N, C-alpha and C positions, 0 to 999 in steps of 0.2 A: 085628811088623817088616814083614811083607808088606803089611799094611794101610797102613803109613806110606809105603812105596815107591809103592803105588798112588795115594795122595793126591798125592805129589810129581809123579808122572807126569801126573796129571790137570791139575795146575797148569801144568806145562810145555806141555801140549797147548793149554790155554786161552790161555797167553801167546803161543804161536806163531800161534794163530788171530787174536788181536788184532793181532799184527804184520802178518799177511797182509792183514787187513781194512784197516788203516791204509795199507799199501803200495798196495792197490788203489784206495783213495780218492785218494791222492796222484797215482797214475798217471792216474786218470780226470780229475783236475783239470788235470794237465799236458797231456793230450790236448785238453781243451777250450780251454786257453790257446793251444795250438799251432794249432788251427783258427782262432782269432781272429787270431793273428799272420799266418797265411798269407793271410787274406782282406784284410789291410791293406797299404798301400804301405810299402815300406821307406824309412825316413828317414835311414839311415846313422848314427843315434845311438841308443844304448841308453837306453831310458826307465827311469827309476827306478820301481820298484814298491813301494818301502818308504822312506819319508822321515820325518823328524821336524822339526817346526817349533814355532812358538809356540802353534799350535792343537792340538798333540798328534801322535800317530803315525798315519801313513797306510800301509795295506797293501792290495794288490790280490790277488784270488783268484777262483776259479771256484765257482759254486754247484753242489752235488751232489744237490739235491733236498731237503735238510734243513739243511745247514751250508755254510759257505764254507771251501774248502781254499786257504789262502794260499800265495803263492809262496815263503814261508819254510818251508813244510811243516807249518805249524800249522793247527789246526782252530778256526774261529771260529763261534760260534752266530749264527744268523740268526733274528730274530723271526718266528714262524710267521704272524702277522697281516700283517706287511710282505710276506712271500714270497707269501702267497695273494692279497692285494690287488694286488700288482705283477705277479702271474701269472708268477713266476720259474720257470724250468725248468732242468733239469740242463745245465750248460755255460755259463750266463750269467755274464759277467764282472762282478764287483762291486768297488767301491772302499770300503774301510772306513776311517773316520776314528775313531781312539780319542782322545777329548778328554783334556785334562789332568785333568778330573774323573773320567775313567773311563767316560764314556758312549760307546756304539757308535752311529755314524751311517753307514748304508749308502747307496750310490748305485749304480744299475745303469749301467755304462759300455759294455758290449759284449754285446748280446743275440745269441744264436746263431740259426741258421736254424730256423724252426718249421714244424710241420705240425699240422693240426687233424683230429681224429677224432670221430665220434659214438659214444658209449658209454653203458652202463647202469651205474648205481651199485649196488654190492653191499656186503654186510657179512658178515664171517666170524664164526665161533663166538666169537672173542675180542673182538668188537666193532670190529675194524679195518675201515675203509672202503677200497674199491678200485673202480676203474672197468674194466669189461670192454669192450674195443674191438678189433675185427678179430682176435678170437681170443686176445687177450693181456690179462692183468690188470696194470693200472698202479696203483701206489701214489699216494695223494693225501694232502695234509696235512689233519689234522682241522680246522684253522682254515678251510680252503676249504669244508669241509662245513658248518660252522656259519655262515660268512659268507654263503654262498648259500642256506642253509636247505634243504639237500638231504636227501631221504629215499631209502632203498633202493627201487630200481625206477624212479627218475627218470632221464630221458634227459638227457645233458649233452654239451656240446662240450668236448673235452679237447685241451689244447695240450701238445705234447711235442716233443722234438728231432727234427730231420729227418735229421741225419748221425751221431747217436750212438744206439746201442742202449740206450735209457734204460729204467729200471724205474719212473720217476716221470713224473707228468703234473700239469698245473695246470688247474683248472676255469675255463672262460671264460664259458659261458652254461649255463642250466638250463631244461629243459622239464619243468615239474612235472606229475605225474600229475593229469589232470583228471577230473571226475565227469561221466559221460555224462548229458545231460539226459533226463528222462522225457518221451517224446513224447506220452503220454496226458494229461499235465498241461497244461492250457491256461490262459492268463492269465485271471484272474477278470474275468468280464464285468461291465460297469457296469450296475447296475440302472436300469431306465427311470425317468425322473422321473415322480412321481405326477401324474395328470391333475388339472388345476385346473379345477374347475367354473366355467365362465364365468357370472357373474351378469348376467342381462339386466335392464336397467333398464326397469321398466314405465312407459310414458308414458300418463298419464291424459289422455284427450281431453276437453276442455271441451265441454259441450253447445252445439250450434249453434242459433242462433235460426232459427225456422221462418219465413222471409220470405214464403213463399207464403200462409200463414194470415193474416198481418198485412195482406198485400195484399187478401185477400178481405174482411177486416173493413172496410178502408178503402172498398172498393167498395160494401159494404152501407150504410155510413154515408152515403155520397154519395147513394145512391138514396133513403134515408129523408129526407135534407134536401130533396131535390128534390120529394118528395111533399108535404112540409109546406109548402113555399113555393108549390106549385101545387096547392091543394086541388081535388078533383073538384067539378065543378058539379052 
């Protein structure tokens, strides 16, 4: 009997925790919408945040880091890929169109004021990623980690809310850990081109005629002819 009472008590405690959690989420969404409304000019007309037309149902709400808290108090799932690529942060106002086929189409209609921090990516024992920046740990969507291909130890630029004490942030840029180049390693030197032995063409000189010898012979012949023509007496 006592065990049964303990079990019922535990269920009530869990139910109360869930109620408090949902109430806090709704309150946070209301605060975000209030900040948005205070920053806009009053038009004197109340804008509808939930309508129905031929294209489906339209509802507005605030992003809480994971889901959208609608103005109707309901929670609407936001695709993690869309949230990470759009760099949504807690407090951003969204418009959700639920088509007649049941598809969810989100559009960001009111971004909150942002601030950017430099932080380091870490991972806890359960495999959850978070970014430590200015002494605080910020939760980030796993889709952001995979989209930017982030590893623990990488430095990132984290976007978070300026006016709300948020536990969530969105990764905007990543500085991946680099490998320090080895200064001893030098680029491979280009081997010198092999020396090409230059072939010298031998020029054979043709024998020159000895003109002086021919001239001597001519002189000798002339003398002989002269002697023959004028015999000695």
